[in-house]
C-alpha positions as CSV (number, residue, x, y, z in Angstrom):
1,E,5.6,-15.1,25.2
2,G,4.2,-17.3,28.5
3,R,1.2,-18.4,26.5
4,I,0.5,-21.7,26.2
5,Y,-2.2,-22.9,23.5
6,D,-3.6,-26.0,23.1
7,D,-5.2,-24.8,19.5
8,E,-3.5,-25.4,16.3
9,L,-3.2,-22.9,13.2
10,T,-0.9,-24.1,10.2
11,K,-0.6,-21.0,8.0
12,V,1.8,-20.1,5.0
13,Y,2.4,-16.3,5.4
14,Y,3.8,-14.7,2.1
15,A,6.0,-11.5,2.2
16,K,7.7,-8.7,0.6
17,L,10.7,-7.1,2.0
18,K,11.4,-3.6,0.8
19,I,15.1,-2.8,1.7
20,G,16.6,0.5,0.7
21,I,16.6,4.4,1.4
22,D,14.2,6.9,1.9
23,L,15.5,9.6,0.0
24,S,13.4,12.1,2.0
25,E,15.8,11.6,4.9
26,V,18.6,13.4,2.7
27,K,19.2,17.0,4.1
28,E,20.6,19.8,2.0
29,S,23.9,19.5,4.5
30,D,24.2,16.0,3.4
31,I,25.0,17.3,-0.5
32,E,28.3,19.2,-1.4
33,K,28.3,20.6,-4.8
34,D,31.2,22.2,-6.9
35,G,30.7,22.7,-10.6
36,K,30.2,19.3,-11.9
37,T,31.2,17.2,-8.8
38,I,28.9,16.2,-6.1
39,K,29.4,14.4,-3.1
40,I,26.3,13.0,-1.3
41,T,25.9,11.4,1.9
42,L,22.7,9.1,2.1
43,P,20.9,7.4,5.0
44,E,22.2,3.7,5.7
45,V,20.0,1.1,3.9
46,R,17.2,-0.2,5.9
47,L,14.0,-2.4,5.7
48,L,11.5,0.1,4.7
49,N,8.3,-1.6,5.3
50,E,9.2,-3.0,8.7
51,G,5.7,-4.1,10.4
52,K,4.0,-4.5,7.2
53,I,6.1,-7.6,5.2
54,L,3.1,-9.8,5.3
55,D,1.5,-9.7,2.1
56,F,-1.1,-12.1,2.5
57,S,-1.3,-15.5,4.3
58,R,-3.4,-19.0,3.6
59,T,-4.6,-21.4,6.1
60,F,-3.9,-25.0,5.7
61,S,-5.5,-26.4,9.3
62,Q,-7.0,-24.9,12.2
63,S,-8.3,-26.6,15.5
64,G,-9.4,-25.5,18.6
65,D,-10.6,-22.0,19.4
66,V,-7.9,-20.0,17.3
67,D,-8.9,-16.4,18.2
68,N,-7.5,-12.7,16.9
69,T,-4.9,-12.8,19.9
70,F,-3.4,-16.2,18.4
71,R,-3.5,-14.9,14.9
72,R,-1.7,-11.7,15.6
73,D,0.9,-13.5,17.9
74,A,1.2,-16.3,14.8
75,A,1.4,-13.4,12.4
76,K,4.2,-11.2,14.4
77,A,6.1,-14.5,15.1
78,A,6.3,-15.1,11.4
79,E,7.4,-11.5,10.6
80,E,10.2,-11.5,13.4
81,W,11.3,-15.0,11.9
82,I,11.4,-13.8,8.1
83,V,13.3,-10.6,9.0
84,R,16.0,-12.5,11.1
85,K,16.2,-15.5,7.9
86,Y,16.2,-13.1,5.0
87,I,17.8,-9.4,6.2
88,T,21.4,-10.8,6.0
89,S,24.4,-9.0,5.6
90,E,25.0,-9.8,2.1
91,V,21.4,-8.7,1.1
92,M,22.1,-5.3,2.8
93,E,25.2,-5.1,0.7
94,N,23.5,-5.9,-2.4
95,A,21.1,-3.3,-1.8
96,R,23.5,-0.9,-1.1
97,R,25.2,-1.3,-4.6
98,S,22.0,-0.8,-6.1
99,V,21.2,2.4,-4.3
100,V,24.4,3.5,-5.4
101,S,24.1,2.7,-8.9
102,Y,20.5,4.1,-9.1
103,V,21.9,7.7,-7.6
104,E,24.8,7.7,-9.8
105,N,23.0,7.0,-13.0
106,Y,20.5,9.9,-11.7
107,L,23.5,12.2,-11.2
108,R,25.4,11.6,-14.2
109,S,21.6,11.9,-16.2
110,I,21.4,15.5,-14.6
111,G,25.1,16.4,-15.6
112,Y,27.1,15.4,-12.8
113,E,30.6,14.0,-14.0
114,E,32.4,13.5,-10.8
115,I,30.2,11.5,-7.8
116,K,31.2,10.4,-4.5
117,I,28.2,8.6,-2.3
118,V,28.9,7.6,1.0
119,F,26.2,6.3,3.7
120,A,25.8,8.0,6.7
121,D,26.9,4.7,8.9
122,Y,29.6,4.1,6.7
123,M,31.6,7.3,7.1
């Protein structure tokens, strides 16, 4: 902010948003087991690759003196816009459902019959 450019750059950025949980954040205290019953508290679903979502870009036009600072600022602005636009409550809820399904299927495959999954921020 505060910079004024006479230069112009037209780029398309391609991004990958990895949304889920980091299972390494689950502590022993987050797991309660009793026979074939288990309750597990998972960390909240989040963007896992924040700051690294831009996959690649393609330049369509460029004029003036477009330096590395200009390119960095443009990439940062693109990433911030992508996150605001595509990380919606609906996307996060779909990710929660996918995580629950994955974890439930895994726990059933190792013998648990009664499974309760909660998210840390939803308790």
